[in-house]
C-alpha positions in Angstrom: 61.2 89.3 89.6 59.0 90.0 86.6 56.0 91.5 88.7 58.3 93.9 90.3 59.0 95.4 87.0 55.8 96.2 85.2 55.4 100.0 86.2 56.0 103.1 84.3 57.9 106.4 85.2 56.2 109.8 83.3 58.9 111.1 81.0 59.4 114.0 82.8 60.5 112.3 86.1 62.6 110.2 83.8 64.2 113.2 82.3 65.0 114.6 85.6 66.9 111.0 86.7 69.2 111.2 83.4 70.0 115.0 84.2 71.1 114.4 87.7 72.8 111.4 86.8 74.9 113.4 84.2 76.2 115.4 86.9 77.9 112.7 88.6 80.6 113.7 86.3 81.6 116.2 89.1 82.4 113.3 91.5 85.8 112.7 89.4 87.3 115.7 91.7 86.5 113.9 94.7 88.6 111.3 96.7 87.2 107.4 95.9 85.7 107.5 99.1 83.6 110.9 98.9 82.8 110.0 95.1 80.9 106.8 96.3 79.2 108.4 99.2 77.9 110.7 96.7 76.7 108.4 94.5 74.8 106.3 97.0 73.3 109.9 98.1 72.1 110.9 94.6 71.4 107.4 93.5 68.8 107.2 96.8 67.4 110.6 95.8 66.7 109.5 92.0 65.5 106.2 93.0 63.4 107.5 96.1 64.8 104.8 98.2 65.6 104.2 102.0 69.1 103.5 101.6 71.5 102.7 98.8 75.1 101.2 99.8 78.0 99.8 97.8 79.9 96.6 99.0 83.5 95.9 97.9 84.8 92.0 97.5 87.9 91.2 98.8 90.8 90.0 97.1 90.4 86.4 98.1 86.4 86.8 97.3 85.7 85.8 100.9 84.6 89.2 102.4 82.0 92.2 101.3 82.7 95.0 102.9 80.4 98.1 103.1 82.7 101.0 101.8 79.9 103.7 101.3 76.4 104.5 101.9 73.6 107.0 101.8 72.8 106.7 105.2 73.7 104.2 108.2 71.2 101.8 109.2 71.1 101.0 113.0 70.6 97.2 112.2 73.2 96.9 109.4 76.4 95.0 109.5 79.5 96.5 107.9 81.2 93.0 106.6 79.7 89.8 105.4 82.0 86.6 105.5 81.6 84.2 102.8 81.7 81.3 105.6 78.8 82.6 107.2 76.5 83.1 104.3 77.9 80.6 101.0 74.5 80.7 99.6 74.8 84.4 99.3 78.1 84.3 97.8 76.9 81.4 95.3 74.0 83.6 94.3 76.1 86.5 93.6 78.3 84.5 91.2 75.1 83.3 89.2 73.1 86.4 88.9 73.6 89.9 87.6 71.0 91.3 90.0 68.5 89.7 92.5 66.0 90.8 95.0 64.9 90.1 98.5 62.4 87.7 97.3 65.4 85.4 96.2 66.9 85.5 99.9 66.0 84.5 103.8 67.8 84.7 106.8 69.8 82.0 105.8 71.0 83.4 102.7 71.7 87.3 104.1 71.2 89.0 107.3 67.2 90.4 106.0 66.4 93.5 108.5 62.9 94.9 109.1 64.0 96.4 105.3 62.7 93.4 103.8 62.7 95.0 100.6 65.9 94.6 98.7 67.4 95.0 95.1 71.0 94.3 94.3 73.2 94.7 91.5 76.3 92.8 90.7 79.4 95.3 90.3 81.3 94.0 87.6 83.5 95.2 84.5 84.5 93.2 81.4 86.5 90.5 83.4 86.0 90.6 86.8 83.2 90.8 90.0 84.0 93.5 92.2 81.3 94.2 94.6 77.4 94.6 94.9 75.4 97.9 94.5 72.4 97.0 97.5 69.2 99.3 97.3 66.5 99.0 100.4 63.2 100.4 100.7 60.5 100.0 103.3 57.7 99.9 101.2 56.7 97.4 98.5 57.2 99.2 94.8 57.2 97.9 91.4 60.0 99.0 89.2 59.7 100.3 85.8 61.9 99.5 82.5 63.2 103.0 83.1 64.6 102.5 86.3 66.0 99.5 85.2 67.7 101.3 82.4 69.1 103.9 85.1 70.4 101.5 87.4 73.2 99.8 85.0 74.4 103.3 84.3 74.6 103.9 88.0 76.6 100.6 88.4 78.5 101.9 85.5 79.3 105.2 87.1 80.6 103.3 90.3 82.9 101.1 88.3 84.2 104.1 86.4 85.3 105.7 89.8 86.7 102.3 91.1 88.9 102.0 87.9 89.9 105.4 88.0 91.4 105.0 91.7 92.8 101.5 90.4 94.8 103.4 87.7 95.3 106.2 90.1 97.2 103.6 92.2 98.8 102.0 89.8 100.4 105.5 88.6 101.4 106.1 92.3 102.7 102.7 93.5 105.9 100.6 92.4 104.2 97.8 91.1 106.9 95.5 92.0 107.3 96.1 95.7 104.0 98.0 96.6 105.9 101.1 97.9 105.2 104.5 96.9 106.8 105.4 93.8 108.5 108.7 93.4 105.8 110.6 92.4 103.6 109.8 95.1 106.4 110.0 97.3 107.2 113.8 96.4 103.4 114.5 96.5 103.1 113.1 100.2 106.0 114.5 101.3 105.0 118.0 100.1 101.6 117.6 102.2 103.6 116.7 105.2 105.7 119.2 104.9 103.2 122.1 104.7 102.6 121.3 108.5 105.8 121.5 109.8 106.7 124.3 112.1 110.0 125.4 113.4 109.7 123.2 116.5 110.0 119.8 114.4 112.9 117.9 112.8 112.0 116.9 109.6 114.7 114.2 107.5 114.8 112.7 104.2 117.1 109.4 103.7 117.9 108.3 100.4 119.0 104.5 100.7 120.8 102.4 97.7 121.5 99.0 97.7 125.5 98.5 97.0 126.7 96.4 94.0 123.0 95.5 93.1 124.0 95.2 89.5 126.5 92.6 90.4 123.5 90.9 92.4 121.1 90.7 89.4 123.9 89.6 87.1 124.2 86.4 89.0 120.8 85.7 90.4 118.9 86.8 87.3 115.9 89.0 87.0 113.5 87.0 88.6 115.9 86.5 91.7 116.9 90.1 91.9 113.4 90.9 92.0 112.9 88.7 94.8 115.5 90.4 96.8 113.9 93.9 96.2 110.6 92.9 97.2 112.1 91.6 100.5 114.2 94.8 101.2 110.9 96.6 100.4 109.2 94.5 103.0 112.1 95.4 105.5 111.9 98.8 104.9 108.5 99.1 105.4 108.6 97.1 108.7 111.5 99.4 110.1 109.7 102.5 108.8 106.2 102.1 109.7 103.5 104.8 109.6 104.2 108.1 110.0 107.4 107.3 108.1 107.0 107.5 104.4 108.7 104.9 102.3 109.2 104.4 98.6 110.9 102.8 95.9 112.1 105.7 93.8 114.6 103.9 91.2 116.0 100.5 90.4 117.7 99.6 93.6 117.0 103.4 95.3 114.5 103.7 98.2 113.6 106.9 100.2 112.3 107.4 103.6 110.8 110.5 105.0 109.9 111.4 108.4 109.2 114.3 111.0 109.1 114.5 114.9 105.2 115.7 114.8 104.4 112.0 115.4 107.8 111.6 117.6 108.7 108.3 115.2 111.7 106.3 116.7 114.9 108.0 115.6 118.3 108.3 116.6 122.1 106.8 116.1 121.1 103.3 118.0 118.0 102.8 116.0 119.4 103.4 112.7 122.2 100.9 114.0 119.4 98.7 114.9 117.8 99.1 111.0 121.4 98.4 109.4 121.5 95.1 111.5 117.8 94.0 110.3 118.4 95.2 106.5 121.7 93.2 106.6 120.3 89.7 107.6 120.4 87.4 104.9 117.9 86.8 102.2 117.1 83.5 100.8 116.5 83.3 97.1 116.2 79.6 95.8 118.3 78.4 98.5 120.9 80.9 97.7 122.0 83.2 100.6 122.3 86.9 99.6 123.8 89.2 101.9 123.3 93.0 101.2 125.0 96.2 102.3 123.8 99.6 101.8 124.7 103.4 101.4 122.6 106.1 102.8 122.5 109.7 102.6 120.4 112.0 104.9 119.0 115.8 104.4 117.0 117.8 106.7 114.3 120.2 105.8 114.3 123.4 105.7 118.3 123.1 106.0 119.3 121.4 102.7 116.1 122.7 100.7 113.0 124.3 100.6 110.9 121.8 99.0 110.7 117.8 98.9 112.2 117.6 96.0 115.4 119.5 96.9 115.5 117.6 100.1 115.4 114.1 98.4 118.3 115.7 96.1 120.4 116.6 98.8 120.3 113.2 100.3 121.5 111.5 97.1 124.0 114.2 96.8 125.2 113.1 100.1 124.8 109.5 99.4 127.2 110.0 96.2 129.6 111.9 97.9 130.1 109.2 100.5 130.4 106.5 98.2 133.3 108.0 96.8 134.9 107.3 99.8 133.6 104.0 100.5 132.0 101.8 97.7 130.2 100.2 100.4 128.1 100.8 103.7 128.6 104.7 103.2 126.4 106.7 105.3 126.8 110.6 105.0 124.9 113.6 106.2 124.7 116.4 103.4 126.8 119.1 103.7 126.4 122.5 101.2 130.0 122.1 99.9 128.8 118.8 98.5 126.7 120.4 95.9 129.8 123.0 95.4 132.1 120.0 94.7 129.3 118.0 92.7 128.7 120.9 90.3 132.4 121.2 89.7 132.8 117.7 89.2 129.9 118.2 86.3 131.7 121.0 84.5 135.0 119.2 84.8 133.5 116.1 83.1 131.8 118.5 80.2 135.3 120.5 79.8 137.0 116.9 79.8 135.0 115.8 77.1 135.5 119.2 75.0 139.3 119.0 76.0 139.7 115.6 74.5 137.8 116.4 71.3 139.6 119.8 71.2 143.1 118.5 72.0 144.0 120.2 75.2 146.3 117.6 76.5 149.8 117.8 76.7 152.5 115.6 77.9 155.1 116.8 80.5 158.3 114.6 81.1 160.2 114.4 84.2 163.9 112.9 83.8 164.6 109.3 85.5 168.8 109.5 86.1 171.3 106.7 86.8 171.6 106.5 90.5 175.9 106.1 89.8 176.4 109.4 87.8 173.2 111.2 87.3 173.2 110.6 83.6 169.7 110.4 81.9 168.2 106.9 81.8 164.6 107.7 80.3 161.8 109.9 81.2 158.3 109.7 83.0 155.5 111.1 80.8 153.0 113.1 83.2 149.9 114.4 81.2 148.5 117.9 81.7 145.5 119.8 80.5 145.8 123.1 79.0 142.5 124.2 80.1 141.4 127.5 77.5 140.2 129.6 80.8 142.1 128.2 83.8 145.4 127.2 82.1 147.7 124.4 83.0 146.0 121.8 85.2 147.7 119.0 87.3 146.6 115.3 86.7 145.1 115.4 90.4 142.2 117.9 89.3 140.7 115.9 86.6 142.1 112.3 86.5 139.5 111.1 89.3 136.8 112.8 87.4 137.8 110.6 84.3 138.2 107.6 86.0 134.5 107.7 87.7 133.1 108.6 84.1 135.4 106.1 81.8 136.8 109.0 79.9 140.0 107.8 81.5 139.8 105.1 78.6 140.2 107.7 75.9 142.8 109.7 77.9 145.1 106.6 78.4 144.8 106.2 74.7 145.6 109.4 74.1 149.0 109.3 76.5 149.7 105.9 74.8 149.9 107.2 71.2 151.6 110.5 72.4 154.5 108.8 74.1 155.4 106.3 71.4 155.0 109.3 68.9 157.9 111.0 70.7 159.9 107.9 70.7 159.4 107.6 67.1 160.5 111.3 66.6 163.6 110.7 68.9 164.8 107.4 66.6 164.3 110.1 63.4 166.6 112.6 65.6 169.1 109.9 66.3 168.6 110.5 70.0 169.8 108.1 73.0 167.5 105.2 73.2 165.4 106.8 76.1 162.3 104.5 77.8 159.2 106.5 78.5 157.0 105.2 81.2 153.6 105.9 81.2 150.7 105.5 84.0 148.0 103.5 83.4 144.8 103.6 85.3 143.3 100.2 86.8 140.2 100.7 84.6 142.2 101.2 81.4 145.0 98.1 82.3 141.8 95.9 83.1 140.3 96.9 79.7 139.8 94.2 77.3 141.0 96.6 74.2 143.9 97.5 76.2 146.4 95.0 74.7 145.2 95.2 71.2 145.3 99.2 71.3 148.8 99.0 72.4 150.0 96.8 69.7 148.0 98.5 67.1 150.3 101.8 68.3 153.4 100.1 68.7 153.0 98.4 65.1 152.2 102.0 63.6 155.2 104.1 65.4 157.7 101.2 64.9 158.9 101.3 68.4 160.2 98.4 70.3 158.0 97.4 73.3 161.1 97.5 75.3 161.2 101.4 75.0 158.0 101.8 76.7 157.4 101.2 80.5 154.0 100.5 81.7 153.4 102.0 85.4 150.3 100.6 87.6 149.9 101.0 91.1 149.4 98.5 93.7 145.8 98.9 93.8 145.1 96.7 90.5 145.9 93.9 92.2 143.3 94.2 94.9 140.7 94.1 92.2 140.8 91.2 89.9 143.7 89.0 90.8 144.0 86.6 88.2 142.8 89.0 85.4 145.5 91.1 86.5 148.3 88.4 86.7 147.0 86.8 83.3 147.1 90.8 81.9 151.1 91.1 83.1 152.2 87.8 82.1 151.0 88.8 78.5 152.6 92.0 78.2 155.8 90.8 79.6 155.6 88.3 76.8 155.1 91.0 74.1 158.2 92.4 75.4 157.0 95.4 77.8 158.1 96.1 81.2 155.8 96.8 83.9 156.4 98.7 86.8 154.6 99.2 90.1 154.3 102.8 91.3 154.2 103.8 94.9 155.3 100.7 96.0 155.3 100.0 99.6 152.1 101.9 100.4 149.2 98.8 100.2 149.0 95.6 101.5 149.3 94.0 98.0 153.1 95.0 97.5 155.0 91.5 98.1 151.9 89.7 96.3 153.3 91.5 93.0 156.7 90.3 93.9 156.1 86.6 94.5 153.4 86.5 91.8 153.5 88.8 89.1 156.4 88.9 86.2 157.2 92.5 86.9 160.3 94.4 85.8 160.6 97.5 88.1 159.2 98.6 91.5 159.1 102.5 92.2 159.5 103.1 96.0 157.3 105.6 97.0 158.0 109.3 98.1 157.0 108.9 101.4 159.9 106.9 102.1 162.4 108.7 100.6 161.5 112.1 102.1 162.3 110.9 105.5 165.2 108.6 104.7 167.9 111.2 106.2 166.0 111.6 109.4 163.6 108.4 110.2 165.5 105.1 111.0 162.3 103.3 109.9 161.8 105.1 106.4 165.6 104.1 106.0 165.2 100.3 106.7 162.1 100.2 104.8 164.0 101.4 101.8 166.8 99.2 102.5 164.7 96.2 102.7 162.9 96.7 99.5 166.2 97.6 97.5 167.9 94.2 98.8 164.8 92.3 98.3 164.6 93.7 94.6 168.3 92.8 94.3 167.4 89.3 95.2 164.5 89.0 92.5 166.6 90.9 89.7 164.0 93.8 89.7 165.3 97.4 88.6 164.5 100.1 91.7 163.5 103.6 91.0 163.1 106.2 93.8 160.6 108.7 93.7 160.7 112.1 95.3 164.2 112.9 95.5 164.7 116.4 96.4 168.3 116.3 98.2 171.6 115.6 97.3 171.9 113.7 100.8 168.7 111.7 100.1 170.9 110.9 96.6 173.8 109.8 98.3 172.0 107.4 100.8 170.0 105.7 98.0 173.3 105.4 96.0 174.9 103.8 99.3 171.7 101.5 99.3 172.2 100.3 95.6 169.1 102.2 94.1 169.4 102.0 90.3 167.1 105.1 89.2 165.9 108.4 90.6 163.6 111.0 89.9 162.7 114.0 91.8 162.5 117.7 91.7 166.4 117.4 92.7 167.2 116.5 88.9 164.4 118.5 87.4 160.5 119.2 87.5 158.1 117.6 84.8 158.8 119.9 81.9 157.1 120.3 78.1 158.9 118.8 75.2 160.3 121.8 74.0 162.4 122.6 77.4 163.3 118.5 77.5 164.8 119.1 74.0 166.6 122.1 74.7 168.1 120.6 78.0 168.9 117.2 77.4 
């Protein structure tokens, strides 16, 4: 080898080589393939050789593949396998550079260009491939060339590393799918080629209740689930679809009809079936459901980010109605609704801080004589710009954001404060019923807050009736059962609001120590004209009597309804026939 390296290159030519080599900095504006091809081309001119080629090693170190070359040789292969040339692969491990003199036809497929010099492409840790230099005439290599050649190798490795970092920046490390940045870049490029004859779609997919799955399986198990979901998505939506993982359990798909990919309702039904198949994680069967939002370009946005956002809005809108398996196509009014919800949430937070809420009270009357038995406290929002807002305009937002907890605590405090004021004024020992949301009722701090306020205002627990809806029992049966038992032991009465409208109604009666049921207004409104409504109401009242439960009928609007309910044995009534909800000033003036 040393005999090849004993000549000198004059300093002028050497300077020219360095100057041209420095121009390789311009290569960073090209793709990796283009840049490596340019390196080969420049290097072959600088070194005055027939060919310079770059070969990269496969991830399992079993194959060398030619990825760039200054020219294509007719006799040259494009891949070399370790099983065919084991000695050559051993040579690569041991040496940093070698010449054709170290090889024969059994080591490497030597062609008519028998003169070859090769350098190992390596960084500080790993071996990546080979820089191969071929020349027709035997020549001697000077020390100056030996100084330049490692610089060329270094330049190649810089380009390879740059591409590796770029890939890491554009690919989700866990699943290998595109990340959000890469997805938006590629979809933006594809969308420039879309014309008015083509359909273009975005799919936003989210795994339902994935946080619960991670809590059960742990982080490693959840990662295995995500990798399997990503693989299934990639299999279901191969090129020309574009797929990506864009968040924790969020995935995206883009496709257009330029390449006529499979589409249609039946295809997506098959996709649902494939995604829903069980996943095995450490011998644990995992079944998933997914919620999906769809949007279309250009109908729902003028760029990739806007269309993806529209698909997400569609998904979120669907999940308001169905917590699982929601599939929703974007509609423009969804954005308006989302915007209104956001403004409501921000104003709610301000309203809590500014004490903009007020309790209105609707009388509950004795069914026998119409005397006042107590009141139901109903929250109103004194919005500084919009005026008095009813609960249906803000309670759903409060529940979804968690603001229902401070609002519910405010209601408890105000109701107990009012009972204390009535005691000071020596008014009748009325009860006040308050509505507690399922989220607040099941909150760990609910009983503690309730007791602290009762103690502060010195009000008996029997004076406060806690109303919950039937849907609460459908959430966490055992927890609800324990909570009602505990409140009952403390002296509170628990009432079931809207009784008879849900499947769990009689579960409450059988297992929970409730004290009161409120028959839903839909039965009361038709009690005069509909025999079924009358029969259902009669059955509920008779059953309550057998179980020693107090019955309140809501929505009483006529004297005929009152008479019917009195005949059936109802205990208390509530409705517009007696009074609509009123603020405390009017309540105290009237009663």
